[in-house]
C-alpha positions as YAML, in Angstrom:
chain: A
units: angstrom
residues:
- id: 1
  name: UNK
  ca: [0.00, 0.00, 0.00]
- id: 2
  name: UNK
  ca: [2.83, 2.35, 0.85]
- id: 3
  name: UNK
  ca: [4.47, 1.94, -2.57]
- id: 4
  name: UNK
  ca: [1.15, 2.70, -4.32]
- id: 5
  name: UNK
  ca: [0.86, 6.02, -2.39]
- id: 6
  name: UNK
  ca: [4.47, 6.80, -3.24]
- id: 7
  name: UNK
  ca: [3.85, 6.18, -6.95]
- id: 8
  name: UNK
  ca: [0.63, 8.22, -6.88]
- id: 9
  name: UNK
  ca: [2.48, 11.01, -5.08]
- id: 10
  name: UNK
  ca: [5.30, 10.91, -7.64]
- id: 11
  name: UNK
  ca: [2.79, 11.02, -10.50]
- id: 12
  name: UNK
  ca: [1.09, 14.05, -8.93]
- id: 13
  name: UNK
  ca: [4.45, 15.77, -8.45]
- id: 14
  name: UNK
  ca: [5.43, 15.04, -12.05]
- id: 15
  name: UNK
  ca: [2.10, 16.39, -13.29]
- id: 16
  name: UNK
  ca: [2.54, 19.55, -11.21]
- id: 17
  name: UNK
  ca: [6.08, 19.98, -12.53]
- id: 18
  name: UNK
  ca: [4.81, 19.54, -16.09]
- id: 19
  name: UNK
  ca: [2.12, 22.16, -15.48]
- id: 20
  name: UNK
  ca: [4.69, 24.55, -14.02]
- id: 21
  name: UNK
  ca: [7.02, 24.15, -16.99]
- id: 22
  name: UNK
  ca: [4.12, 24.70, -19.40]
- id: 23
  name: UNK
  ca: [3.27, 27.94, -17.61]
- id: 24
  name: UNK
  ca: [6.89, 29.11, -17.49]
- id: 25
  name: UNK
  ca: [7.32, 28.30, -21.20]
- id: 26
  name: UNK
  ca: [4.86, 31.11, -21.99]
- id: 27
  name: UNK
  ca: [6.51, 33.66, -19.69]
- id: 28
  name: UNK
  ca: [7.59, 36.77, -21.50]
- id: 29
  name: UNK
  ca: [11.27, 37.55, -21.92]
- id: 30
  name: UNK
  ca: [12.58, 40.82, -20.52]
- id: 31
  name: UNK
  ca: [13.17, 42.16, -24.06]
- id: 32
  name: UNK
  ca: [9.59, 41.31, -25.07]
- id: 33
  name: UNK
  ca: [8.21, 42.99, -21.94]
- id: 34
  name: UNK
  ca: [10.24, 46.14, -22.66]
- id: 35
  name: UNK
  ca: [8.93, 46.33, -26.24]
- id: 36
  name: UNK
  ca: [5.35, 45.69, -25.15]
- id: 37
  name: UNK
  ca: [5.57, 48.41, -22.46]
- id: 38
  name: UNK
  ca: [4.64, 50.85, -25.26]
- id: 39
  name: UNK
  ca: [1.25, 49.16, -25.56]
- id: 40
  name: UNK
  ca: [-1.75, 48.29, -23.48]
- id: 41
  name: UNK
  ca: [-3.29, 44.85, -23.93]
- id: 42
  name: UNK
  ca: [-7.01, 45.21, -24.60]
- id: 43
  name: UNK
  ca: [-8.10, 41.60, -24.15]
- id: 44
  name: UNK
  ca: [-9.91, 41.86, -27.51]
- id: 45
  name: UNK
  ca: [-8.89, 38.91, -29.67]
- id: 46
  name: UNK
  ca: [-9.40, 37.76, -33.22]
- id: 47
  name: UNK
  ca: [-8.73, 34.33, -34.63]
- id: 48
  name: UNK
  ca: [-7.59, 35.73, -38.02]
- id: 49
  name: UNK
  ca: [-6.17, 38.87, -39.60]
- id: 50
  name: UNK
  ca: [-6.29, 39.84, -43.26]
- id: 51
  name: UNK
  ca: [-2.97, 38.69, -44.73]
- id: 52
  name: UNK
  ca: [-2.79, 41.54, -47.27]
- id: 53
  name: UNK
  ca: [-3.01, 44.03, -44.39]
- id: 54
  name: UNK
  ca: [-0.08, 42.59, -42.41]
- id: 55
  name: UNK
  ca: [2.87, 44.99, -42.60]
- id: 56
  name: UNK
  ca: [5.24, 43.00, -40.41]
- id: 57
  name: UNK
  ca: [5.52, 40.23, -37.86]
- id: 58
  name: UNK
  ca: [8.25, 40.87, -35.32]
- id: 59
  name: UNK
  ca: [9.19, 37.99, -33.02]
- id: 60
  name: UNK
  ca: [9.84, 39.45, -29.56]
- id: 61
  name: UNK
  ca: [11.01, 36.10, -28.20]
- id: 62
  name: UNK
  ca: [10.25, 32.43, -28.89]
- id: 63
  name: UNK
  ca: [6.64, 32.81, -27.69]
- id: 64
  name: UNK
  ca: [5.46, 36.37, -28.46]
- id: 65
  name: UNK
  ca: [5.07, 38.02, -31.87]
- id: 66
  name: UNK
  ca: [4.14, 41.65, -32.49]
- id: 67
  name: UNK
  ca: [1.99, 41.95, -35.61]
- id: 68
  name: UNK
  ca: [1.77, 45.38, -37.25]
- id: 69
  name: UNK
  ca: [-1.00, 46.04, -39.75]
- id: 70
  name: UNK
  ca: [-0.88, 48.53, -42.64]
- id: 71
  name: UNK
  ca: [-3.40, 50.77, -40.84]
- id: 72
  name: UNK
  ca: [-0.96, 50.86, -37.84]
- id: 73
  name: UNK
  ca: [-3.14, 48.55, -35.71]
- id: 74
  name: UNK
  ca: [-0.99, 46.31, -33.54]
- id: 75
  name: UNK
  ca: [-1.65, 42.78, -32.30]
- id: 76
  name: UNK
  ca: [0.14, 40.46, -29.91]
- id: 77
  name: UNK
  ca: [0.26, 36.81, -30.89]
- id: 78
  name: UNK
  ca: [1.26, 34.31, -28.21]
- id: 79
  name: UNK
  ca: [2.21, 31.22, -30.20]
- id: 80
  name: UNK
  ca: [1.27, 27.67, -29.30]
- id: 81
  name: UNK
  ca: [4.41, 25.93, -28.17]
- id: 82
  name: UNK
  ca: [7.77, 27.52, -28.83]
- id: 83
  name: UNK
  ca: [9.21, 28.96, -32.04]
- id: 84
  name: UNK
  ca: [12.86, 28.17, -31.36]
- id: 85
  name: UNK
  ca: [15.25, 31.02, -32.28]
- id: 86
  name: UNK
  ca: [12.39, 33.17, -33.68]
- id: 87
  name: UNK
  ca: [13.88, 36.42, -32.33]
- id: 88
  name: UNK
  ca: [17.50, 35.51, -33.12]
- id: 89
  name: UNK
  ca: [19.56, 37.58, -35.51]
- id: 90
  name: UNK
  ca: [19.95, 35.82, -38.84]
- id: 91
  name: UNK
  ca: [16.56, 34.11, -38.85]
- id: 92
  name: UNK
  ca: [13.28, 34.95, -40.53]
- id: 93
  name: UNK
  ca: [9.70, 33.70, -40.38]
- id: 94
  name: UNK
  ca: [8.13, 31.77, -43.22]
- id: 95
  name: UNK
  ca: [4.57, 30.55, -43.64]
- id: 96
  name: UNK
  ca: [2.34, 29.33, -46.41]
- id: 97
  name: UNK
  ca: [-1.39, 29.84, -46.64]
- id: 98
  name: UNK
  ca: [-3.96, 29.10, -49.31]
- id: 99
  name: UNK
  ca: [-6.38, 31.85, -48.26]
- id: 100
  name: UNK
  ca: [-6.30, 35.57, -47.62]
- id: 101
  name: UNK
  ca: [-6.24, 35.22, -43.83]
- id: 102
  name: UNK
  ca: [-3.50, 34.53, -41.32]
- id: 103
  name: UNK
  ca: [-5.22, 32.56, -38.57]
- id: 104
  name: UNK
  ca: [-4.80, 30.84, -35.23]
- id: 105
  name: UNK
  ca: [-3.07, 27.44, -35.61]
- id: 106
  name: UNK
  ca: [-1.32, 28.54, -38.84]
- id: 107
  name: UNK
  ca: [2.14, 26.95, -38.79]
- id: 108
  name: UNK
  ca: [5.04, 29.40, -38.90]
- id: 109
  name: UNK
  ca: [8.58, 28.21, -39.59]
- id: 110
  name: UNK
  ca: [11.76, 29.89, -38.34]
- id: 111
  name: UNK
  ca: [14.41, 29.72, -41.06]
- id: 112
  name: UNK
  ca: [18.13, 30.30, -40.52]
- id: 113
  name: UNK
  ca: [19.20, 32.89, -43.06]
- id: 114
  name: UNK
  ca: [22.92, 32.22, -42.60]
- id: 115
  name: UNK
  ca: [23.20, 28.84, -44.26]
- id: 116
  name: UNK
  ca: [21.17, 26.80, -46.66]
- id: 117
  name: UNK
  ca: [17.94, 28.15, -45.17]
- id: 118
  name: UNK
  ca: [17.71, 25.37, -42.60]
- id: 119
  name: UNK
  ca: [14.61, 25.18, -40.43]
- id: 120
  name: UNK
  ca: [15.43, 26.00, -36.81]
- id: 121
  name: UNK
  ca: [11.93, 25.84, -35.35]
- id: 122
  name: UNK
  ca: [8.22, 26.02, -36.01]
- id: 123
  name: UNK
  ca: [5.07, 26.75, -34.06]
- id: 124
  name: UNK
  ca: [1.37, 27.40, -34.43]
- id: 125
  name: UNK
  ca: [0.00, 30.91, -34.14]
- id: 126
  name: UNK
  ca: [-2.34, 31.76, -31.29]
- id: 127
  name: UNK
  ca: [-5.12, 34.34, -31.20]
- id: 128
  name: UNK
  ca: [-4.36, 37.92, -32.23]
- id: 129
  name: UNK
  ca: [-4.86, 40.28, -29.27]
- id: 130
  name: UNK
  ca: [-5.37, 43.94, -30.19]
- id: 131
  name: UNK
  ca: [-2.99, 46.38, -28.54]
- id: 132
  name: UNK
  ca: [-3.38, 50.12, -28.13]
- id: 133
  name: UNK
  ca: [-0.49, 52.58, -28.00]
- id: 134
  name: UNK
  ca: [0.16, 54.09, -24.58]
- id: 135
  name: UNK
  ca: [0.38, 57.86, -24.96]
- id: 136
  name: UNK
  ca: [3.45, 59.61, -23.56]
- id: 137
  name: UNK
  ca: [2.94, 60.46, -19.92]
- id: 138
  name: UNK
  ca: [0.34, 57.72, -19.47]
- id: 139
  name: UNK
  ca: [1.17, 55.07, -16.92]
- id: 140
  name: UNK
  ca: [1.62, 51.53, -18.15]
- id: 141
  name: UNK
  ca: [0.52, 50.26, -14.76]
- id: 142
  name: UNK
  ca: [-3.17, 51.13, -15.17]
...
């Protein structure tokens, strides 16, 4: 009986550790937090954005992408999983879509620009959360 409790306890501890690592995997890097300090998160999300309106996608770290639209709207995308080396110098993002929308779960590849274009990571996009610019003098701690 004692060994069964020990095994159950170990399984619970392993599950808790797995949950903790999943949470910490989505934590924002210091560089990403600094860049996002210019914006306020609105909580308003979309599952897709119009691909022809995307001006740029800037990886802030392996988990957070800043998406700028042609009309200057900004979105934060927290990817599913981890896009290894997404924010590293010498890499770029690549994706392929058959429609006119860039949507949640779209696979994005990170390609190393310094060699034969080798794939260094990939991930699925998350929802697009609208950001608003924080005006100068406004507190980011609101």
